[in-house]
N, C-alpha and C positions, 0 to 999 in steps of 0.2 A: 447319402440319406440314411438316417437312423430309423429304426422301427421301435416305437415306444408302446409298451403295454400298460394301460391304466385300468383301474377298477378297485373295488373294495378289497380289503384284506381277506384272503381266502378265495378270491375269484379264480386263481390259477396262474397268476402272472409269472411266478418263478418257474414252475414246471413247464408251462407253455413256452416261456422265454428260452429255457435250456433246449427244448426240442426244436424250436424254430431256429435258434442259433446253429444247431447241428445240421438241420435240413438245408439251411441257406448258406452254410459255410461262413458265418459271420461271428465276430467276437460277441460274447454275452456279458452284460453288466447288470447285476442285481443291485439297485441303489441301496436297499436296506442293508445288504451284506457289506457293501462298500462303506456305508456310514458306520456300521459296527466295527469294521476294521480301522477306520480312521479315528473313531472316538475311543478305541481301546476298551470297549465294554458293550453290553447289550443296549438295545434301544430303550428298554425299560429303565436301566441304570442311568442312561444319559438324560432321559426325560425326568426321572426322579431327582437328579441333581440340578438340572438346568431348566426344565420345563419344556412344554410343547413349542412355545415361540422360538426358543433357541434351536430345537430340533428342526423346525421348519426353515430356519435360516441356513443351517448346515445342509439340509436337503436341497434348498434353492441354489446354494453355491456349487454343489456337486452337479446338479442338473445343468447349470450354466456351463460348467466345464465339459460335460458330456456333449452338449449341444454344439460345441466348437469342434467336435470330432465327427466322423462320418463312418457309416458302414456297420454300426452296432445294433444289436437287439438289446433293448433296455427294459427291464422290469422296474417300474417306478413304485414309489410308496403310494398307498391308497389315498393320501391327502395331497398329493402333488398338485392336483387341479384346484386347490383352494387359493392358489396364487396365480393371478392372471399373467404375470411375467413368465411363470413356468410354462403355462399353456402356450404363450406366444413363442417361447424358445423351442418347445417341442414341434409346434406346427411349422416354424421356420426351417427347422433342421431335419424334418422327417415326416413319417406317417404315424398317426396315433390310432391305436386299436384299443377299444374299450372291451374288456372281458367282463361279461355280465353273468350274474348268478342270482338265483332267488334267495331270499333271506333264510329260508329253511336249509338250503344247500350250504350257504356260508356258515351258519351256526354249526352244522354237522362237521364241516371241514375244520373249522377253528377248534372245536372240541376234540377232534381226533388228532390234531397236530400237537405233539409234545413241545414244540418250539414256540407255540403261541404266547405263553406268558412272557417270555423274554423278548421275542422278536416281533410280536404283534401285540403290544400292550394295549389294554383298554383305554379308550379316550377319557373315560370317567369311571372311577372305582365305585361310584355311588349308584349306578344303575345296572340292572341285569343285562346280560349279553343280548338276549332277544330284543329288548327295548333299544339298546345301543345300535344294533344292526339296523333296525327299522328306522330310527330317527336319523342316523347318519346316512343311510341309503336315500332317504327322502330328501335330505339337504344336498347330497352330492350328485344325485342322478342328473339334475339339469346341468351341472358343471361337467360331468363326464360326457353327456350328450353334446354339449357345446364344443368340447375339446376334440372329440373323435373325428376320424375320417370314416370309420365304420365300426360296427360292434359285432361281437360273436358271443352267443350264449354258451356257457360252459357246463351247465347242468346236465348230468348224465352222459356226457361225451368223453371219450378217451382223449388224452392229451394229443396223440398222433392225429386224430380226426380234426381237432381244433387247429393244429398246425397246418394241416392240409387246407382247411377252409380259409385260414388267414393268407396262406400263400396264393390261393386262387383269387382272393379279394384284392390282394396287393397288385396282382397282374391286371385285374379288371377295373380297378378304381383309379381314375386319374389323380395325380398329386394336386393338392390344393395350391392356390397361389400364395406367394410370399406374404400377402396381406392377411392371410388366414381365412379367406372366403371359400 
């Protein structure tokens, strides 16, 4: 069984994934980092050359590959839930944890992260970050909610506390059925 971390960019998926991996003694996979390695360039460069649909195809292929494995902690890309087949693959092969954060927290984290421009490119260059966060969160929240087994708010919590909460919830929450119910 894999553990998939989903959520908006800046929600803490990579930091929490690394901590959870160490705490549980499982290999860690950051899908965005793996896509950067495979595409031999930043996400921004790939999207600039090939567009978001091509990036989503690469992301889907990687997720399908990961879902055939077991025992990993996986930090997904923020948009992985846009594809129903991705959600099915995650639910079939593991537990899905939605890391939530308020728009204000996300903006603060994205602005503080020097890697944001290359590794977390804006979905649209024509709208301000605050508006992008609000509109994207509004569109994706129902998808995150539908995909998750449970969620954890990351606002104001240290990574270690979030990992402890996830570990406890993993033990306390029964695995969903293969049909995704």
